[in-house]
C-alpha positions in Angstrom: -123.5 117.4 146.3 -122.6 120.8 145.0 -122.6 120.7 141.2 -121.4 123.1 138.7 -122.7 122.7 134.6 -120.8 125.0 132.0 -122.3 125.8 128.5 -121.7 128.3 125.5 -118.4 126.4 124.2 -118.6 125.8 120.5 -116.6 126.2 117.0 -115.5 129.7 116.7 -113.1 131.5 114.0 -110.1 133.0 115.1 -110.7 136.9 116.1 -113.7 135.5 116.9 -115.7 136.1 120.2 -117.7 133.7 122.5 -119.7 133.9 126.3 -119.2 131.1 128.7 -121.8 130.2 131.6 -121.9 128.1 134.9 -124.3 127.7 137.3 -123.8 125.9 140.5 -126.2 124.1 142.4 -126.1 122.7 145.9 -125.8 123.4 149.6 -124.0 126.6 149.4 -124.1 129.7 151.5 -122.0 132.0 150.1 -119.4 131.8 146.8 -116.3 133.4 148.2 -114.5 133.0 144.7 -115.4 131.7 141.6 -112.9 130.8 138.9 -112.1 129.7 135.3 -109.7 127.0 134.2 -108.7 125.5 131.0 -107.2 121.9 129.9 -106.1 121.5 126.1 -105.2 118.3 124.7 -102.0 116.6 126.6 -102.1 119.5 128.9 -102.5 120.3 132.4 -105.5 122.5 133.6 -104.8 125.9 133.9 -106.2 129.1 136.0 -107.6 131.7 133.5 -109.4 134.3 135.3 -111.0 134.4 138.7 -113.7 136.8 140.3 -114.3 137.3 144.0 -117.9 137.7 145.3 -117.4 142.0 145.6 -116.3 141.5 141.9 -112.3 141.5 141.8 -111.1 139.9 139.3 -107.6 138.6 138.2 -106.7 137.3 134.6 -104.0 134.8 133.4 -101.5 136.5 130.9 -102.2 134.9 128.7 -105.9 136.1 128.4 -105.4 139.3 130.0 -107.3 142.2 127.9 -109.3 139.9 125.8 -111.3 137.7 128.5 -113.6 139.3 131.0 -115.0 137.6 134.1 -118.1 138.0 135.7 -120.5 137.3 138.2 -124.3 137.1 138.5 -124.3 136.5 142.6 -128.3 136.5 142.7 -127.9 133.4 139.8 -125.1 131.6 141.6 -123.7 131.7 137.8 -120.1 133.1 136.4 -119.7 134.1 133.1 -116.4 134.5 131.1 -116.5 136.7 127.5 -113.9 135.9 125.8 -112.7 138.3 122.7 -109.9 137.8 119.9 -109.6 134.1 120.2 -106.9 132.2 119.0 -106.1 129.0 118.2 -104.1 128.6 121.8 -107.5 129.1 123.5 -108.9 125.7 122.1 -109.9 123.9 125.4 -112.2 122.1 127.7 -113.2 125.0 129.8 -114.2 124.4 133.6 -115.7 126.6 136.1 -114.9 126.0 139.6 -115.9 128.0 143.4 -114.4 128.3 146.5 -117.7 128.6 149.0 -119.2 128.7 152.4 -121.3 126.2 153.2 -124.3 126.6 155.2 -122.2 126.1 158.2 -121.2 129.5 157.6 -117.7 129.4 159.1 -116.6 126.6 157.0 -115.6 127.0 153.8 -115.0 124.2 150.8 -113.8 123.9 146.7 -116.7 122.4 144.2 -115.9 119.7 142.1 -115.3 119.4 138.8 -117.7 119.8 136.2 -118.1 118.6 132.9 -116.4 121.7 131.1 -117.5 123.5 128.1 -115.5 122.7 124.9 -114.4 125.7 122.7 -112.5 125.4 119.8 -110.7 128.1 117.3 -110.0 127.3 114.6 -110.9 127.9 110.5 
């Protein structure tokens, strides 16, 4: 089974920074696209940022200029560097991957991991 493990969350003051990490394990041949989502209390899960295998990035408007997503292909990992954090960024952050199975012509999406809590508060 493919599994995703997020880490790096915590409590940070407004204006502070945090770096999230996510590592995938299981029968994956190649990851095509990594993505970060977040879900606040009573809210839907929203796309935050994504990065392709070749390094192309995309960001939600509400984090553009503050967050940076990157990937390490060799480590099967994706990162989210968050700066200038504000209270609205408080949420559980999840990573997700679209990938090729060991049967290279097949593609699939990862399940959801447990997420990592980010709390921005004074």
